[in-house]
N, C-alpha and C positions, 0 to 999 in steps of 0.2 A: 536270647534276643539283647537282653541288657549288654552284655558284653559285646555283642557285635555292633551295637550303636556307639560304645566307649571307642572301639577300634575307628570305626568309620567316621563318626562325627567329632570325637574329641582328639584323636590323633590326626585323623586323615589317612585314607587308605594309601594315597601315592605319597605323602609326606612321611609316612611310619617308616618305609623303607630306606630313606635318605638321612635318618637321624643317628644311623649307626655308623661309627667310625672304622677305620681299619682295624684297630686295636679290638673291637668288640667283635668283628666278624671272624679275625684271624685267632682263632682259639688253638692253644697247643694240642697236637694230636690229631687235627682234622683233616681229611683227605678229599680230594676231588672226586666224584663217583659217576661220573655220567653226564650226558645231555639231556635234559626233560624237554626243552623246547627251543627252537630257534625263530627269530622275529626279524626280517630283514637280514642284517649280517651281526645281529646280537643273540647271545646265547645265554640260556637259563640252565644252571647246572642243578643236580639233585642235591648237592650239599647245599646250594642256595635255599631251595626249599626248606630243608631241614632246620637250617640257621634260622631263618624267618620264624618258623613255628617255634624253635626254642626261645626266641626273642621275645615273641608275643606271649609266651607263658611267664616268662621272668616280669613282663609288664602287667600281670594279672589276667589276662583273657584265659577263657577256659575253652574256645575254640580251637579242635584239632583238625579241621576239615583240610586235608592236603590239598583238594582241589581248589579250595579258595585261596590258599596261599599261592598256589602256583598261578593263579589268574592275576593275582595282585602282582606277581613278579613279572609277568607277559606285560601286564598294562605298563608299569615302570620301564621296562625294557624298549617298549614300543615308542615311548618319551624320548628315552636315549637315543634310539635311532631317529627320530624326527629332529631332536635337537641338533644332531651334528650335523644335518642337511641345512638348519636355518641360519642363514647368513647374517641374522639379528644376534646372534648368541656368538660371543667372543671364543675363538680356539684358545684356549689355555692350555695345551698339551704339555709345552715346555716348563710351566709353572708346576704344574701337577706333578710331573716327572721328578722334578726337584723336592716338592713336597714329600712325595712318596720315599724318596733317598733319606729324607731328614727323619721320617716316621720310622723307617728301617734302623736308623741309627740309633733314634729314641729306644726301640723295642731292644735292639742290641745291648745298651747300656743295662738292661736289666739281667742279664746272663753273663757268665763268666767268660765265654767266648762264642765266636761265630758259629762254631760247628754245633755247641750244644744247642744255641737257638733254632737253627735250622733242623736239628734233629726232633725238638719239640714241636715244632710248628709243620713237620713232615714235607719239607722242601729239599729239594736235591742240591741247591745253590743259592747262592745270594740273587743272582739274576731272576730266577723263579719267584722268590719270594717278594721282591721290590716289583716285580711286574704285576703281581697279585694285588699288592696294594696299590699300585697304579691304577688297575683297573676298577677297584672299588671306589677310588676318589674320582676316577673319571665319571663313571655312571653317577656317583653324588651330584658331581658339578652339572652335567648336561640334564640329568632327570629334574633336578630343582628349578635348572634354568628355563626349561621348557614348561613344566608346571606353572612356573611364574608369568610366563607369556601367555599361556593360555587362558590364566585365571586373572590377569592384571586389572580387568575392568569389573570384576566380581564385586557386588555389594547387596545389603539387604535394608529393606525398608522397616521402619517399627512394626508395621502390620505383618510383615513376613516372620520377624522375630516372634510376635505373638502367636502367628498360626504354626510356627514350628514347635512352639512350646505345647500349645494345646494338642499336637498330634501326637508328642512323643513325651509327655510328662510322665505318663506311667512307666516308662521304660529309661528314664534318666536316673542316674546312679545318685546316690546321697553323697553330699561332700563331706570329706574327713575335716576333722580338727584341722583349722587353718591359723595362720597368725601372719600379721603385716609387720615388717622389722624395716628401720632406718638406722643407717650407719654412718658413723665418721671415721674414716681410716686413714692412717699415717704411715708413711715410711719412716722408719728411725734414721735420723740423719747421721752420716759418719764424722767422726771428729777430723779436723784437719791433719792431724798426726795420721790417723789411719788412711785417710785418701793419698797422703803424702808416700805412705808405705806401698800401697797398692800401684801407684804411678811409678815409683823408683824400681818395683819388681818388673814392670813391662818394660822400662828403659832398659834394664840389665838383660832382659830376653832379646830385645831387640839389638843390643849390642852384640849378644851372642850369635845371632843370625846373622850380623855383618861380619862376624868374625870367623864365619864358615858353618855354623849349625844350619839345618834345613827348616823353614818356617813351618813346613808339614810336621815334623818330628817334635818341634818344641810346642806345637799345638796339642798333639796327642799327650804330650807329659803335662803340660800346665793348663790348658784351657779348661774352664769350667762351664762351658757351654755344652748341655748334653746332645744338643742336636748337632753338634758339628765336630766335636773333638776327635772322635774315633775315625773322623774322615780327614784328618789333617787341617781342620779348620774350614774346609772349603764349602762354599755356597755356590751352586751352579746356577745360571739361567736365572739371576734376579732380575725381576722387574723395577724398573725405576717406581719408587712410592711405595715399595713393598717392604723396605727395612726402616728401622726407626730413623728420624731425621738426622741424630748426630751421626750415624754410622754412615749413613748414605752421602752426607754431604763430604764426609773425611775420603771416603772411597773414590768418589768420584772425582775429586780434586787430586788425586794422584796419576802419575803416570804408571802404565803396566809394569808391574815387577816392583815398584816402589813400596814402601812400608810407611804408615802414618806414625805420627808422634801418640802416645796415650790419648783416647779419645772418652770422655765421659757420656753414659747413656742412662737411661732407666734402669738397665740390667746390671750396670757395673762401669768397668773401665776396659778399653779393648786397645790392641794396635791391629791394624788393618792392613793387607796387601792386596793392592788391585792386581788380578789375576789376567782378565781380559774384559774389554769393553767393546760392545758392537750395537750401535744404535740405541734402543730402550732397555736393552738388558747387559749385564755385566757379570763376572764371576769373582769372587774374592774369597780370601782366607782371612780369618781372624782369630786372636786369642783373646778371651774374656777372663777377667777376673771379677768375681761377683762382688757386689758392694754389701757383703755380709755383715749386718751390724753385730757389734759385741754385746756382752751382758749389760755393760755400763749404757751404750747408746741406746738399746732397748728401753732400759730403765729411766733414762732421759725422757725419751720419747711418751711413755707412759705418764709420767708427771705432768707433760705439757698437754695431754689429752686429758687427764684428769681435771686439770685446771681449766680447762673448755667446758668440760662436764658441769663443773662449778658455776661457771658465768651462766650457763644455760639453766640450771636448778634455782639460781638467783633472780632469774627474769631479766638479766642484762644482756642477752642474745636470745633467739629462737633456735631450735634444733636446725631448722631448714636453713638460716642464715650461716649458722656455724658449720654446716655440712657444705655450704657453697665456698666460704671463706677458707676453711681449714682442711676439709678432705682430699687426700690425694687419689682417691678412686674416681677416676673420669665417667665411669660406668654409672654411678650414682649421685655425685655431688650436685649436678644441675636438676636433680630431680627430688630435691629435699633430702638426699640420702637414702630414699627408698630402696629396697632390694627387691628386684623383680623375681617372681615365681617361675616356674618351669615353662607356665604357659604364656608368660609376658606380662601377667597382670601383678598386682602389688599383694598378691595373697600366695603364702608357701604353706605345704602340708607339714605339719609339725613332725610328722615321722621321717621327713626327708631332710631335717636340719642335721648337720653334722655334730656329733656328740660332743665336741669341744664347746660348740656354740650352746647347744643345749643346756649343759653344765652351769656356763654363764648365765643363762635366762632362768635357770631353776629359782622358784620362789617369787618372780617378779611379775607383776600385773600390768594391764594397760596403763601407758603413760611412763612407765618406770624405765629407768637405763642401767645397764651394766656399768660396772668401773671399767677402766681400762685394763685390756687384757691382750696378751701376745697370741697372733694367728699366723696362719700361712696363707699366702695369695698368690697363686701361680707361681710357686714354688720360691716366693720371696717372704721373708720376715715382716709382719706389719703389726701393728697395734690398733685397737679399735675400741669404741664404744658403741654399744648397740641399744636402740630405743625401742619399745614395744608399742608400735602405733594402734594395734587393733588386735582383738582377739575374737576369732569366729568360730562358734562350736559346731560339731559335725550336724547338719541339716539335710532335709531334701531340697533339692533346687527349686526356686520359685522366682517367677519374674521380678517380684518386689527385691528379693535379697540378691538376686544373681541375673540380672539383665544382661551385664556385660559378656558374662560366661555362655548364656543363652544365645546372644547375638553371635558369638564367635562359633558356636556350634552351627548356627543355623547359615553363617558364612561358608564353613567348611563343607556344609552338605551341598551348597550351592557350587561351590569350586570342585568338589567331587563330581557332580553332575555335567557340568562345562568340560571337563576332562573326560569323562566317560562318553559324551557327545563327539568330541573330537577323536577320541580313540576308534569310535564306531565309523567314523568318516573315512579313517584311513585303512581299514579292514580290506576293502575291496582291493586295493592297490599294493598292499603290504605282502610279502612272502611269508608265511607262518607254517612252520611244522612242529607238531607236538607228539611226543613220544606215545607209542601204544599203550604203555602202562597206564596212560591217564584216559584211555577210550571210553571209560564209564561215567567219567565227569560231567557234570551237568553245569556247563560255564554261563554266565550271564549273558557274555557276549558271544558272538558267532565267531569264536576263533578257529573252529575246525571247517569254516565256510561251507557249511552244510546247507544245501538247497532247502528255501522255505516252502512248505506245502500250502497250496491254495485251498 
């Protein structure tokens, strides 16, 4: 029962499905193996059921009831089916297709060649694999969108939080050792000589293209963008506002076929070719040279960050103000540098902290700060100092110590009830067919549309 509470209330039955990205679902060696259920024009595969069971086990759930996992999948597919008919939910088919192509390219970069990757994932060709990734992303987008639409007015009062706790307190799990951390993160700055070197390399590549080399071939050779290099630097169906501002401004100021001068963005330096522009969408190729700092540039950034640390220790500036003034991390600088946990709170389970950061925190106590150290953030070299804001030992959940956490559990429960009510209201008018292998299942909802005895 405790594991069921964790899955339902902590993760959310409906949201759990959509937290898995294409890479998590597409594991090498897996094969599609038949249809388990049809909901409207949406299909649940047998492999979908197996994958969800495996994922839940990895998250610590002990439940292995195949019927329950199938019902969760059917619930989600009904949300997807209804979302696609909802005119208030934006059709993002073109953007999702482009995203699937980018994910395919990213996966390809992990293999020596395309043939090896397709064999590992058990796909016959690139089209089949891209289509599978696109389907996963489409379900994720529509399912989440409909879930949010159905539950957008959900709220819980303090009395409802208390009632939830009193009803389920004996079943709620113990909180593991947690820690609250704040950081100041900086991107090491490149020297002017280093910047000039990158710009000159791009200028030379541009001249070679003007001299007869194709942009596509030069992108495959020189671009350091893992998402597009193998595809000749091409991004298709870009929606205005999707790319970083310097990239988009440069691309949209070009005529079709023209190539920009070197452009600086947060990722490095680019030359960009506008391929096609139509309404709010455009296609563009680019060649990226990343702004990868040298050892000396990293050393300089560490020294600057350590000097900021000294000012904090001397009381000349607070950590909060220093984070706002100096941190390059847009996710945390406006929130006193606080690093959010997996559930969106300011608490992080100790065992989930990456090994490199755990090493830096070793021996430190509440209120202590690390010295400046090197780390990776979204594939970019950064330097950081981290402060331990709070240490929370393992404990049983109580209203006094975990009110916000309990409130979120109660809210998730209410949202799930709202979605369940919505799903039940659609059952009479939705085509549903479940494979005979599941005839013995005792579903919560009347998916089989059996007549109710009076």
